[in-house]
Backbone of each chain as ProteinMPNN parsed JSONL, in Angstrom:
{"seq_chain_A": "XXXXXXXXXXXXXXXXXXXXXXXXXXXXXXXXXXXXXXXXXXXXXXXXXXXXXXXXXXXXXXXXXXXXXXXXXXXXXXXXXXXXXXXXXXXXXXXXXXXXXXXXXXXXXXXXXXXXXXXXXXXXXXXXXXXXXXXXXXXXXXXXXXXXXX", "coords_chain_A": {"N_chain_A": [[42.216, 12.934, 30.185], [42.774, 16.346, 29.447], [44.325, 18.255, 26.766], [45.316, 20.751, 27.595], [45.761, 20.345, 30.268], [47.96, 18.798, 30.209], [49.956, 20.473, 29.668], [52.633, 21.8, 31.193], [53.587, 24.343, 31.589], [53.415, 27.88, 30.765], [53.305, 29.051, 27.327], [56.298, 30.047, 25.623], [56.973, 32.769, 23.693], [57.935, 34.495, 20.645], [58.377, 37.345, 18.535], [58.028, 37.345, 14.959], [59.639, 39.201, 13.729], [61.731, 39.627, 15.408], [65.209, 39.171, 16.348], [67.764, 36.647, 15.691], [69.611, 36.665, 17.742], [68.081, 37.809, 19.824], [66.221, 35.77, 20.175], [67.859, 33.73, 21.125], [68.645, 34.861, 23.543], [66.184, 34.95, 24.896], [65.705, 32.207, 25.134], [67.845, 31.508, 26.785], [67.238, 32.955, 29.115], [64.759, 31.927, 29.896], [65.081, 29.229, 29.962], [64.021, 27.57, 28.101], [63.862, 25.496, 25.239], [62.553, 25.766, 22.864], [60.758, 28.041, 20.932], [57.636, 29.586, 20.271], [56.835, 31.151, 17.309], [55.427, 34.232, 16.534], [53.25, 36.126, 14.389], [51.875, 39.12, 14.353], [50.488, 38.221, 16.567], [49.526, 35.774, 15.791], [50.368, 32.372, 15.57], [53.099, 31.327, 13.569], [55.175, 29.635, 13.276], [57.81, 27.54, 14.666], [60.783, 27.741, 16.547], [63.803, 26.198, 17.422], [66.494, 25.601, 19.804], [68.269, 23.961, 18.55], [67.714, 24.524, 15.859], [68.791, 27.076, 15.696], [71.472, 26.497, 15.962], [72.036, 24.549, 13.889], [70.856, 25.552, 11.533], [71.48, 28.175, 11.664], [74.064, 29.103, 13.062], [75.808, 27.185, 11.941], [75.742, 27.843, 9.287], [76.799, 30.315, 9.203], [74.925, 32.3, 9.71], [73.84, 35.583, 10.269], [73.691, 37.036, 13.553], [71.996, 39.129, 13.908], [69.974, 38.757, 12.134], [66.572, 38.149, 11.028], [64.476, 36.056, 13.033], [62.579, 34.467, 11.831], [63.705, 33.422, 9.608], [64.936, 31.116, 10.316], [63.092, 29.449, 11.413], [60.812, 26.614, 11.738], [58.077, 26.017, 9.658], [54.471, 25.604, 9.284], [52.603, 24.649, 11.459], [51.552, 22.17, 13.547], [48.917, 21.844, 15.83], [47.283, 21.588, 19.081], [43.959, 21.491, 20.361], [42.638, 23.074, 23.285], [40.797, 21.377, 24.446], [41.342, 18.859, 23.455], [41.777, 15.316, 23.775], [43.932, 12.963, 25.57], [44.374, 10.842, 23.827], [44.132, 12.1, 21.329], [46.332, 13.734, 21.482], [48.429, 11.871, 21.538], [48.08, 10.758, 19.019], [48.694, 12.943, 17.395], [51.421, 13.349, 17.964], [52.372, 10.916, 17.03], [51.823, 10.842, 14.26], [52.814, 13.16, 13.114], [55.45, 13.578, 13.578], [56.749, 15.316, 15.483], [58.169, 16.967, 18.364], [57.137, 18.726, 20.112], [54.046, 20.328, 20.846], [52.0, 23.059, 20.297], [49.348, 24.33, 22.362], [46.113, 25.411, 21.731], [43.712, 27.95, 22.256], [40.95, 28.856, 20.738], [42.391, 30.931, 18.504], [44.592, 31.514, 19.881], [47.721, 30.832, 21.404], [48.061, 28.935, 24.254], [49.487, 27.136, 25.693], [52.079, 24.577, 25.786], [52.763, 21.297, 24.847], [55.085, 18.807, 25.414], [56.727, 15.908, 24.079], [58.154, 14.695, 26.061], [56.715, 15.506, 28.34], [54.391, 13.964, 28.084], [55.426, 11.382, 28.19], [56.444, 11.378, 30.802], [54.054, 11.597, 32.258], [52.805, 9.171, 31.541], [54.638, 7.315, 32.522], [54.481, 7.846, 35.244], [51.83, 7.06, 35.693], [52.114, 4.378, 35.086], [53.796, 3.594, 37.141], [52.07, 3.904, 39.284], [50.106, 1.964, 38.685], [51.694, -0.321, 38.784], [52.263, -0.426, 41.525], [49.757, -1.037, 42.565], [49.357, -3.564, 41.429], [51.533, -4.911, 42.564], [50.792, -4.811, 45.271], [48.548, -6.434, 45.216], [49.708, -8.846, 44.575], [51.299, -9.279, 46.804], [49.413, -9.348, 48.902], [47.142, -11.228, 48.237], [44.559, -11.995, 49.069], [43.417, -9.986, 50.486], [40.996, -8.561, 50.347], [39.073, -10.44, 50.485], [37.448, -11.143, 52.693], [35.677, -8.998, 53.07], [34.405, -9.122, 50.654], [33.23, -11.547, 50.721], [30.386, -12.215, 51.302], [29.044, -11.797, 48.887], [30.14, -13.593, 47.211], [30.164, -16.662, 45.377]], "CA_chain_A": [[42.963, 14.156, 30.489], [42.755, 17.297, 28.34], [45.64, 18.717, 26.315], [45.8, 21.898, 28.377], [46.214, 19.817, 31.559], [49.269, 18.176, 29.98], [50.93, 21.55, 29.47], [53.076, 22.17, 32.534], [54.101, 25.71, 31.661], [52.884, 28.741, 29.704], [54.175, 29.061, 26.144], [57.249, 31.155, 25.465], [56.816, 33.181, 22.297], [58.794, 35.566, 20.138], [57.792, 37.894, 17.311], [58.767, 36.905, 13.764], [60.595, 40.228, 13.322], [62.854, 39.641, 16.35], [66.444, 38.643, 15.754], [68.283, 35.362, 16.172], [70.219, 36.948, 19.046], [66.996, 37.99, 20.806], [65.651, 34.441, 20.44], [68.822, 33.001, 21.969], [68.575, 35.468, 24.879], [64.929, 34.472, 25.51], [65.924, 30.798, 25.492], [68.764, 31.467, 27.929], [66.571, 33.498, 30.308], [63.601, 31.12, 30.308], [65.444, 27.813, 30.043], [63.178, 26.841, 27.142], [64.62, 25.218, 24.022], [61.718, 25.959, 21.659], [59.909, 29.231, 21.019], [56.585, 29.738, 19.269], [57.039, 32.412, 16.589], [54.138, 34.868, 16.25], [53.153, 37.258, 13.47], [50.663, 39.831, 14.79], [49.793, 37.415, 17.563], [49.136, 34.468, 15.247], [51.543, 31.501, 15.419], [53.499, 31.038, 12.185], [56.247, 28.646, 13.254], [58.51, 27.249, 15.908], [62.238, 27.719, 16.374], [64.446, 25.516, 18.548], [67.921, 25.882, 19.975], [68.946, 23.187, 17.504], [67.585, 25.29, 14.603], [69.753, 28.193, 15.736], [72.816, 25.938, 15.747], [72.23, 23.847, 12.612], [70.464, 26.392, 10.388], [72.034, 29.507, 11.836], [75.511, 29.184, 13.317], [76.539, 26.325, 11.002], [75.781, 28.498, 7.97], [77.258, 31.691, 9.449], [73.757, 33.187, 9.669], [74.119, 36.675, 11.203], [72.894, 37.036, 14.783], [70.975, 40.183, 13.854], [68.975, 38.425, 11.112], [65.255, 37.819, 11.587], [64.375, 34.67, 13.498], [61.699, 33.646, 10.986], [64.52, 32.763, 8.588], [65.426, 29.834, 10.841], [62.019, 28.677, 12.058], [60.046, 25.615, 10.991], [56.701, 26.485, 9.437], [53.465, 24.55, 9.227], [52.527, 24.283, 12.872], [50.465, 21.304, 14.02], [48.573, 22.305, 17.179], [46.211, 20.901, 19.803], [42.94, 22.32, 20.991], [42.67, 22.912, 24.744], [39.906, 20.288, 24.855], [41.737, 17.567, 22.888], [42.057, 14.278, 24.767], [45.264, 12.363, 25.514], [44.434, 10.032, 22.611], [44.399, 13.025, 20.22], [47.718, 14.198, 21.654], [49.303, 10.765, 21.113], [47.947, 10.657, 17.563], [49.421, 14.05, 16.762], [52.862, 13.06, 18.058], [52.696, 9.733, 16.227], [51.686, 11.02, 12.814], [53.375, 14.401, 12.586], [56.899, 13.573, 13.808], [57.187, 16.516, 16.2], [58.453, 16.711, 19.787], [56.369, 19.703, 20.911], [52.805, 20.76, 20.199], [51.323, 24.164, 20.978], [47.932, 24.139, 22.715], [45.468, 26.616, 21.253], [42.34, 28.271, 22.652], [40.582, 29.714, 19.602], [43.62, 30.999, 17.702], [45.65, 31.97, 20.794], [48.509, 29.766, 22.02], [47.961, 29.052, 25.711], [50.348, 26.143, 26.327], [52.894, 23.712, 24.921], [52.942, 19.942, 25.371], [56.218, 18.133, 24.793], [56.677, 14.444, 24.149], [58.676, 14.357, 27.397], [55.614, 15.674, 29.307], [53.488, 12.816, 27.96], [56.141, 10.194, 28.684], [56.485, 11.497, 32.263], [52.709, 11.274, 32.74], [52.537, 7.744, 31.367], [55.51, 6.574, 33.434], [53.906, 7.995, 36.591], [50.65, 6.192, 35.733], [52.599, 2.998, 35.102], [54.307, 3.352, 38.493], [50.893, 3.751, 40.142], [49.511, 0.651, 38.378], [52.6, -1.382, 39.257], [52.094, -0.502, 42.979], [48.496, -1.754, 42.807], [49.59, -4.973, 41.092], [52.449, -5.455, 43.577], [50.021, -4.994, 46.504], [47.678, -7.593, 45.027], [50.55, -10.046, 44.611], [51.752, -9.454, 48.196], [48.258, -9.671, 49.745], [46.15, -11.593, 47.225], [43.21, -12.23, 49.591], [43.16, -8.915, 51.449], [39.606, -8.096, 50.285], [38.171, -11.584, 50.394], [36.473, -11.176, 53.784], [34.647, -8.005, 52.797], [33.675, -9.496, 49.457], [32.737, -12.925, 50.868], [28.948, -12.44, 51.201], [28.541, -11.776, 47.521], [30.807, -14.603, 46.401], [29.541, -17.995, 45.317]], "C_chain_A": [[43.03, 15.053, 29.246], [44.17, 17.811, 28.022], [46.185, 19.843, 27.188], [46.313, 21.44, 29.739], [47.583, 19.147, 31.439], [50.367, 19.225, 29.847], [51.388, 22.082, 30.824], [53.493, 23.628, 32.683], [53.463, 26.565, 30.564], [53.827, 28.75, 28.499], [55.138, 30.247, 26.182], [57.258, 31.507, 23.986], [57.81, 34.28, 21.935], [58.155, 36.08, 18.853], [58.673, 37.523, 16.111], [59.807, 37.935, 13.318], [61.773, 40.348, 14.293], [64.064, 38.927, 15.74], [66.814, 37.28, 16.349], [68.887, 35.554, 17.564], [69.159, 37.087, 20.134], [66.375, 36.636, 21.168], [66.564, 33.653, 21.38], [68.785, 33.536, 23.403], [67.324, 34.985, 25.615], [65.096, 33.026, 25.959], [66.802, 30.687, 26.738], [68.068, 31.911, 29.215], [65.476, 32.574, 30.827], [63.94, 29.644, 30.49], [64.616, 26.94, 29.115], [63.944, 26.68, 25.832], [63.83, 25.387, 22.737], [60.79, 27.139, 21.879], [58.857, 29.19, 19.922], [56.761, 31.117, 18.632], [55.675, 32.963, 16.167], [54.287, 35.973, 15.214], [51.821, 37.93, 13.789], [49.817, 38.966, 15.717], [49.38, 36.04, 17.093], [50.387, 33.611, 15.073], [51.844, 31.224, 13.944], [54.614, 29.998, 12.12], [56.799, 28.397, 14.635], [60.005, 27.238, 15.613], [62.858, 27.104, 17.634], [65.902, 25.936, 18.656], [68.74, 25.144, 18.918], [68.87, 23.9, 16.145], [68.629, 26.409, 14.557], [71.168, 27.689, 15.446], [72.971, 25.414, 14.317], [71.861, 24.694, 11.388], [71.113, 27.764, 10.45], [73.549, 29.515, 11.929], [76.295, 28.38, 12.279], [76.669, 26.951, 9.622], [76.172, 29.968, 8.082], [76.118, 32.699, 9.265], [74.001, 34.318, 10.662], [73.168, 36.675, 12.404], [71.817, 38.109, 14.766], [69.953, 39.951, 12.73], [67.655, 38.058, 11.793], [65.172, 36.332, 11.923], [63.499, 33.825, 12.575], [62.447, 32.997, 9.824], [65.014, 31.397, 9.03], [64.302, 28.919, 11.327], [61.472, 27.588, 11.129], [58.62, 26.124, 10.872], [55.754, 25.295, 9.361], [53.301, 23.927, 10.594], [51.305, 23.405, 13.138], [50.19, 21.72, 15.466], [47.441, 21.472, 17.76], [45.197, 21.919, 20.274], [42.992, 22.072, 22.503], [41.853, 21.698, 25.205], [40.263, 18.931, 24.268], [42.102, 16.594, 24.004], [43.469, 13.709, 24.562], [45.438, 11.532, 24.239], [44.744, 10.91, 21.386], [45.852, 13.503, 20.262], [48.685, 13.12, 21.14], [49.269, 10.622, 19.595], [48.77, 11.734, 16.865], [50.937, 13.814, 16.821], [53.254, 11.923, 17.114], [52.751, 10.044, 14.739], [52.325, 12.289, 12.269], [54.844, 14.59, 12.948], [57.408, 14.876, 14.421], [57.409, 16.151, 17.669], [57.682, 17.658, 20.702], [55.142, 20.132, 20.127], [52.216, 21.934, 20.969], [49.861, 23.817, 21.257], [47.231, 25.465, 22.48], [44.058, 26.733, 21.814], [41.835, 29.285, 21.631], [41.751, 29.756, 18.647], [44.799, 31.461, 18.554], [46.378, 30.773, 21.418], [48.515, 29.96, 23.532], [48.838, 28.027, 26.436], [51.168, 25.399, 25.296], [53.01, 22.357, 25.607], [54.135, 19.323, 24.649], [56.033, 16.627, 24.927], [57.178, 13.981, 25.515], [57.584, 14.482, 28.46], [54.701, 14.449, 29.297], [54.144, 11.561, 28.512], [56.183, 10.217, 30.211], [55.14, 11.11, 32.871], [52.46, 9.772, 32.68], [53.39, 6.904, 32.313], [54.976, 6.652, 34.859], [52.676, 7.109, 36.756], [51.072, 4.737, 35.846], [53.105, 2.636, 36.494], [53.149, 3.117, 39.459], [50.264, 2.374, 39.943], [50.392, -0.472, 38.922], [52.513, -1.531, 40.775], [50.841, -1.294, 43.323], [48.695, -3.241, 42.564], [50.476, -5.628, 42.143], [51.703, -5.731, 44.878], [49.129, -6.224, 46.396], [48.462, -8.896, 45.053], [50.967, -10.348, 46.048], [50.612, -9.933, 49.094], [47.077, -10.067, 48.852], [44.734, -11.75, 47.765], [42.776, -11.147, 50.565], [41.698, -8.494, 51.475], [38.597, -9.239, 50.289], [37.07, -11.551, 51.444], [35.318, -10.216, 53.512], [33.777, -8.439, 51.624], [32.95, -10.834, 49.626], [31.226, -13.091, 50.703], [28.416, -12.519, 49.766], [29.146, -12.877, 46.657], [30.057, -15.921, 46.435], [30.49, -19.036, 45.915]], "O_chain_A": [[43.305, 14.584, 28.142], [45.066, 17.805, 28.866], [47.379, 19.881, 27.485], [47.203, 22.072, 30.308], [48.278, 18.951, 32.436], [51.555, 18.907, 29.905], [50.619, 22.741, 31.525], [53.728, 24.092, 33.799], [53.019, 26.034, 29.546], [55.02, 28.483, 28.645], [54.815, 31.31, 26.711], [57.517, 30.657, 23.134], [58.432, 34.899, 22.798], [57.467, 35.331, 18.159], [59.892, 37.404, 16.23], [60.753, 37.59, 12.609], [62.715, 41.094, 14.026], [63.951, 38.189, 14.761], [66.259, 36.838, 17.355], [68.702, 34.722, 18.451], [69.313, 36.551, 21.231], [66.044, 36.39, 22.328], [66.098, 32.994, 22.31], [68.88, 32.768, 24.361], [67.381, 34.653, 26.799], [64.67, 32.665, 27.056], [66.538, 29.879, 27.628], [68.278, 31.323, 30.276], [65.279, 32.446, 32.035], [63.175, 28.897, 31.101], [64.516, 25.729, 29.309], [64.597, 27.616, 25.371], [64.359, 25.179, 21.645], [60.112, 27.22, 22.903], [59.142, 28.808, 18.787], [56.827, 32.128, 19.332], [54.877, 32.272, 15.535], [55.304, 36.665, 15.162], [50.759, 37.367, 13.521], [48.588, 38.982, 15.654], [48.933, 35.218, 17.893], [51.368, 34.07, 14.489], [50.938, 30.92, 13.167], [54.963, 29.53, 11.036], [56.335, 28.952, 15.63], [60.436, 26.779, 14.555], [62.487, 27.445, 18.757], [66.469, 26.537, 17.744], [69.767, 25.638, 18.452], [69.831, 23.886, 15.376], [69.259, 26.654, 13.528], [71.956, 28.358, 14.778], [73.913, 25.783, 13.615], [72.481, 24.567, 10.333], [71.278, 28.433, 9.43], [74.235, 29.893, 10.979], [77.328, 28.838, 11.79], [77.592, 26.632, 8.873], [75.911, 30.763, 7.18], [76.314, 33.795, 8.739], [74.343, 34.04, 11.811], [71.987, 36.352, 12.274], [70.84, 38.025, 15.51], [69.162, 40.84, 12.413], [67.624, 37.704, 12.971], [65.709, 35.478, 11.217], [63.649, 32.604, 12.53], [61.906, 32.132, 9.136], [65.463, 30.604, 8.203], [64.537, 27.747, 11.62], [61.647, 27.637, 9.912], [58.028, 26.598, 11.841], [56.177, 24.139, 9.371], [53.789, 22.828, 10.859], [50.167, 23.844, 12.973], [51.125, 21.926, 16.241], [46.74, 20.753, 17.048], [45.535, 23.07, 20.551], [43.35, 20.98, 22.943], [42.17, 21.072, 26.217], [39.577, 17.945, 24.539], [42.657, 16.981, 25.032], [44.107, 13.938, 23.535], [46.515, 11.519, 23.643], [45.52, 10.516, 20.516], [46.507, 13.655, 19.231], [49.629, 13.415, 20.407], [50.299, 10.392, 18.962], [49.453, 11.471, 15.875], [51.645, 14.051, 15.843], [54.311, 11.954, 16.484], [53.636, 9.557, 14.036], [52.368, 12.469, 11.052], [55.424, 15.638, 12.661], [58.375, 15.464, 13.938], [56.893, 15.143, 18.15], [57.582, 17.43, 21.908], [55.187, 20.282, 18.906], [51.958, 21.82, 22.167], [49.223, 23.102, 20.485], [47.676, 26.511, 22.954], [43.305, 25.76, 21.849], [42.244, 30.446, 21.655], [42.085, 28.742, 18.035], [45.871, 31.764, 18.031], [45.749, 29.83, 21.896], [48.92, 31.009, 24.033], [48.923, 28.049, 27.664], [50.98, 25.564, 24.091], [53.316, 22.276, 26.797], [54.189, 19.317, 23.419], [55.284, 16.146, 25.777], [56.686, 12.993, 26.061], [57.521, 13.667, 29.38], [54.289, 13.956, 30.347], [53.51, 10.772, 29.212], [55.978, 9.184, 30.849], [55.083, 10.391, 33.869], [51.969, 9.174, 33.637], [52.922, 5.898, 32.846], [55.005, 5.667, 35.597], [52.483, 6.485, 37.8], [50.479, 3.96, 36.594], [52.882, 1.526, 36.977], [53.22, 2.255, 40.335], [49.928, 1.694, 40.913], [49.887, -1.457, 39.46], [52.67, -2.641, 41.284], [50.844, -2.114, 44.242], [48.272, -4.078, 43.362], [50.217, -6.754, 42.569], [51.938, -6.752, 45.525], [48.969, -6.969, 47.363], [47.955, -9.926, 45.495], [50.991, -11.505, 46.469], [50.804, -10.807, 49.939], [46.115, -9.309, 48.731], [43.781, -11.647, 46.992], [41.875, -11.36, 51.376], [41.199, -8.103, 52.531], [37.399, -9.016, 50.113], [35.916, -11.875, 51.161], [34.149, -10.556, 53.691], [32.577, -8.169, 51.592], [32.147, -11.215, 48.775], [30.8, -14.026, 50.024], [27.451, -13.232, 49.489], [28.729, -13.08, 45.516], [29.394, -16.245, 47.42], [30.158, -20.22, 45.961]]}, "seq_chain_B": "XXXXXXXXXXXXXXXXXXXXXXXXXXXXXXXXXXXXXXXXXXXXXXXXXXXXXXXXXXXXXXXXXXXXXXXX", "coords_chain_B": {"N_chain_B": [[48.416, 36.188, 4.428], [47.347, 32.859, 4.803], [44.285, 31.679, 3.589], [41.259, 29.865, 4.064], [38.394, 27.747, 3.455], [35.655, 25.909, 4.831], [35.648, 22.576, 3.784], [37.579, 22.82, 1.842], [40.433, 21.455, 0.114], [43.531, 20.505, 1.47], [47.003, 20.543, 1.106], [50.056, 19.425, 2.247], [53.347, 19.694, 1.453], [55.876, 17.105, 1.129], [58.909, 16.943, 3.079], [61.287, 15.736, 2.594], [63.181, 13.674, 0.275], [61.162, 11.332, -1.28], [59.267, 11.403, 0.684], [55.849, 11.417, 0.996], [53.306, 13.84, 0.042], [51.09, 15.313, 2.498], [47.658, 15.041, 2.712], [44.576, 16.652, 3.3], [41.286, 17.544, 4.584], [39.679, 20.598, 5.118], [38.0, 21.132, 8.036], [37.152, 23.024, 9.804], [37.346, 26.527, 10.269], [39.114, 28.678, 12.189], [40.266, 31.164, 12.549], [40.194, 34.794, 12.082], [38.421, 36.15, 9.297], [38.675, 33.955, 7.536], [41.154, 32.933, 8.168], [43.957, 31.057, 9.696], [43.885, 29.239, 12.893], [43.282, 26.078, 11.186], [41.036, 23.362, 11.441], [41.914, 20.229, 10.441], [41.139, 17.289, 8.718], [43.021, 14.493, 8.225], [43.725, 12.615, 5.341], [45.259, 10.312, 5.422], [45.071, 9.177, 7.97], [42.538, 9.633, 8.926], [42.094, 11.083, 11.172], [41.901, 14.215, 13.01], [43.635, 17.357, 13.297], [44.701, 20.579, 14.558], [45.938, 23.161, 12.428], [48.394, 25.526, 11.631], [49.136, 26.77, 8.735], [52.141, 26.59, 6.717], [54.563, 27.874, 4.316], [54.832, 25.698, 2.774], [52.431, 24.681, 2.192], [49.539, 24.013, 0.305], [46.389, 25.186, -0.696], [43.402, 24.038, -1.979], [40.624, 25.417, -3.283], [37.647, 24.022, -3.3], [35.025, 24.628, -3.466], [33.083, 27.314, -4.863], [33.845, 30.681, -3.867], [32.043, 33.201, -1.962], [32.331, 35.645, -3.272], [32.976, 34.805, -5.866], [30.617, 33.553, -6.515], [28.78, 35.679, -6.599], [29.78, 37.143, -8.718], [29.118, 35.735, -10.902]], "CA_chain_B": [[47.887, 35.152, 5.31], [46.635, 31.78, 4.13], [42.857, 31.621, 3.913], [40.601, 28.63, 3.632], [36.972, 27.605, 3.779], [35.292, 24.533, 5.16], [35.508, 21.736, 2.593], [38.757, 22.939, 0.98], [41.47, 20.416, 0.215], [44.783, 21.098, 1.921], [48.118, 19.641, 0.796], [51.349, 19.831, 2.82], [54.391, 18.998, 0.695], [56.875, 16.362, 1.881], [60.121, 17.737, 3.312], [62.481, 15.004, 2.183], [62.976, 12.869, -0.925], [60.388, 10.119, -1.035], [58.188, 11.636, 1.656], [54.665, 11.838, 0.246], [52.577, 14.98, 0.614], [49.95, 14.992, 3.364], [46.443, 15.645, 2.165], [43.485, 16.66, 4.263], [40.12, 18.378, 4.307], [39.444, 21.613, 6.148], [36.719, 20.906, 8.713], [36.778, 24.202, 10.593], [38.246, 27.689, 10.145], [38.976, 29.346, 13.484], [40.8, 32.522, 12.567], [39.373, 35.851, 11.504], [38.457, 36.344, 7.853], [39.13, 32.739, 6.846], [42.55, 32.645, 8.502], [44.236, 29.93, 10.587], [44.134, 27.822, 12.581], [42.259, 25.256, 10.543], [40.983, 21.947, 11.856], [42.089, 19.456, 9.212], [41.076, 15.828, 8.824], [44.051, 13.975, 7.33], [43.277, 11.438, 4.596], [46.085, 9.152, 5.771], [44.7, 8.576, 9.257], [41.137, 9.886, 9.259], [42.042, 11.878, 12.406], [42.046, 15.647, 12.746], [44.441, 18.22, 14.176], [44.719, 21.985, 14.15], [47.11, 23.483, 11.612], [48.749, 26.872, 11.171], [49.903, 26.341, 7.568], [53.337, 27.315, 6.321], [54.726, 28.113, 2.882], [54.832, 24.409, 2.078], [51.034, 24.224, 2.189], [48.696, 24.48, -0.803], [44.963, 24.989, -0.419], [42.563, 24.011, -3.18], [39.244, 25.787, -2.977], [36.812, 23.12, -4.088], [33.721, 25.254, -3.645], [33.243, 28.73, -5.198], [33.685, 31.61, -2.757], [30.876, 34.077, -2.071], [32.639, 36.645, -4.307], [32.863, 34.152, -7.167], [29.2, 33.276, -6.756], [28.082, 36.918, -6.95], [30.29, 37.669, -9.991], [28.622, 34.913, -12.025]], "C_chain_B": [[47.124, 34.106, 4.485], [45.178, 31.771, 4.565], [42.266, 30.328, 3.375], [39.131, 28.7, 3.992], [36.701, 26.135, 4.089], [35.054, 23.758, 3.868], [36.681, 21.83, 1.643], [39.693, 21.752, 1.174], [42.796, 21.091, 0.537], [45.905, 20.083, 1.71], [49.402, 20.225, 1.397], [52.43, 19.01, 2.134], [55.335, 18.24, 1.63], [58.167, 17.161, 1.988], [61.403, 17.01, 2.932], [62.136, 14.122, 0.989], [62.225, 11.587, -0.558], [59.268, 10.292, -0.04], [56.951, 12.134, 0.912], [54.018, 13.07, 0.864], [51.444, 14.488, 1.503], [48.74, 15.76, 2.85], [45.333, 15.571, 3.21], [42.346, 17.563, 3.821], [39.923, 19.352, 5.459], [38.04, 21.409, 6.731], [36.206, 22.162, 9.403], [37.813, 25.296, 10.373], [38.049, 28.533, 11.389], [39.413, 30.805, 13.491], [39.819, 33.526, 11.965], [39.508, 35.838, 9.983], [39.046, 35.141, 7.105], [40.551, 32.331, 7.151], [42.71, 31.467, 9.45], [43.996, 30.276, 12.054], [42.95, 27.147, 11.922], [42.246, 23.887, 11.215], [40.943, 21.131, 10.579], [41.961, 17.965, 9.511], [42.01, 15.253, 7.764], [43.577, 12.689, 6.672], [43.975, 10.169, 5.075], [45.57, 8.418, 7.015], [43.218, 8.704, 9.583], [40.972, 10.691, 10.538], [42.251, 13.35, 12.071], [42.966, 16.306, 13.767], [44.224, 19.664, 13.731], [46.002, 22.23, 13.363], [47.198, 24.981, 11.377], [49.653, 26.637, 9.956], [51.111, 27.222, 7.294], [53.386, 27.469, 4.813], [54.692, 26.819, 2.079], [53.414, 23.855, 1.906], [50.26, 24.853, 1.015], [47.247, 24.192, -0.448], [44.188, 25.07, -1.728], [41.133, 24.303, -2.772], [38.314, 24.969, -3.867], [35.418, 23.691, -4.317], [33.933, 26.721, -4.013], [33.026, 29.613, -3.973], [32.445, 32.469, -2.983], [31.085, 35.124, -3.166], [32.478, 36.055, -5.705], [31.402, 33.891, -7.526], [28.486, 34.532, -7.253], [28.529, 37.469, -8.299], [29.798, 36.86, -11.178], [27.438, 35.569, -12.721]], "O_chain_B": [[46.356, 34.446, 3.586], [44.873, 31.847, 5.755], [42.718, 29.781, 2.369], [38.687, 29.581, 4.728], [37.433, 25.245, 3.656], [34.348, 24.222, 2.973], [36.791, 21.017, 0.725], [39.74, 21.135, 2.238], [43.141, 22.118, -0.047], [45.779, 18.916, 2.084], [49.785, 21.357, 1.102], [52.434, 17.782, 2.219], [55.572, 18.657, 2.764], [58.489, 17.957, 1.105], [62.482, 17.601, 2.946], [60.966, 13.852, 0.718], [62.613, 10.862, 0.358], [58.404, 9.423, 0.077], [57.007, 13.176, 0.26], [54.159, 13.32, 2.061], [50.905, 13.401, 1.3], [48.801, 16.962, 2.594], [45.174, 14.567, 3.904], [42.44, 18.256, 2.808], [39.994, 18.973, 6.628], [37.036, 21.501, 6.025], [35.001, 22.351, 9.569], [39.011, 25.024, 10.299], [36.957, 29.047, 11.63], [38.981, 31.586, 14.339], [38.775, 33.164, 11.423], [40.579, 35.55, 9.449], [39.818, 35.302, 6.16], [41.107, 31.471, 6.468], [41.721, 30.934, 9.954], [43.913, 31.448, 12.42], [41.799, 27.561, 12.065], [43.296, 23.321, 11.522], [40.061, 21.309, 9.739], [42.589, 17.446, 10.434], [41.829, 15.485, 6.569], [43.087, 11.782, 7.344], [43.374, 9.096, 5.131], [45.631, 7.191, 7.094], [42.699, 7.967, 10.421], [39.847, 10.96, 10.958], [42.719, 13.69, 10.984], [43.064, 15.885, 14.919], [43.646, 19.931, 12.678], [47.022, 21.586, 13.604], [46.226, 25.625, 10.982], [50.833, 26.332, 10.131], [51.117, 28.417, 7.589], [52.4, 27.232, 4.116], [54.541, 26.838, 0.857], [53.231, 22.7, 1.522], [50.327, 26.059, 0.778], [46.911, 23.111, 0.035], [44.302, 26.037, -2.48], [40.512, 23.549, -2.022], [38.223, 25.22, -5.069], [34.717, 23.289, -5.246], [34.882, 27.331, -3.52], [32.152, 29.347, -3.148], [31.868, 32.463, -4.07], [30.155, 35.458, -3.9], [31.93, 36.689, -6.607], [31.005, 33.994, -8.686], [27.695, 34.477, -8.195], [27.771, 38.177, -8.962], [30.025, 37.237, -12.327], [26.902, 35.015, -13.681]]}, "name": "protein", "num_of_chains": 2, "seq": "XXXXXXXXXXXXXXXXXXXXXXXXXXXXXXXXXXXXXXXXXXXXXXXXXXXXXXXXXXXXXXXXXXXXXXXXXXXXXXXXXXXXXXXXXXXXXXXXXXXXXXXXXXXXXXXXXXXXXXXXXXXXXXXXXXXXXXXXXXXXXXXXXXXXXXXXXXXXXXXXXXXXXXXXXXXXXXXXXXXXXXXXXXXXXXXXXXXXXXXXXXXXXXXXXXXXXXXXXXXXXX"}
């Protein structure tokens, strides 16, 4: 499965010159807790609702200050064609909960750790059904397979 | 804007006491005019990811640029 297929929603972005208040409004309207911060269309960081609380409100940061004062810089990203293994590696070694998905230099999606866990749990549920069926009916395919068996 | 070239060494400083810097090699430059994102192979794992570097990132140009070559 490709990284872009793991991204359930389009990215929500904000410009680096926008204010903390504008970022909070975007989060409230979209229901998203992390925004990709762009400078002339190029990603330069990410800001979360937690950043606004712990770096902003807790330090009496003014609501009309620029959002790039609160963002985390140094953005690890995925290519649209990266495989699930690459995604897992990035989460494991870079201690992040969300990864933007990039096509060229444009952000086209976001994969969260929760998205990956949901996918894996669904796969696990599917596998457990197969195993349960084999335990319940262990010889269900024996007749069809009999001619080739020794 | 941070610029890099293929083969440059890239160092991301640790963010907490005792956290070692992450070092990698730039494998690919995707942005215009040498800009990000860069595909970086990390020394620690041998795996690569894309990176939009922040202010905590230092790039060491290990090969001379075209401008440096012509000025010699």
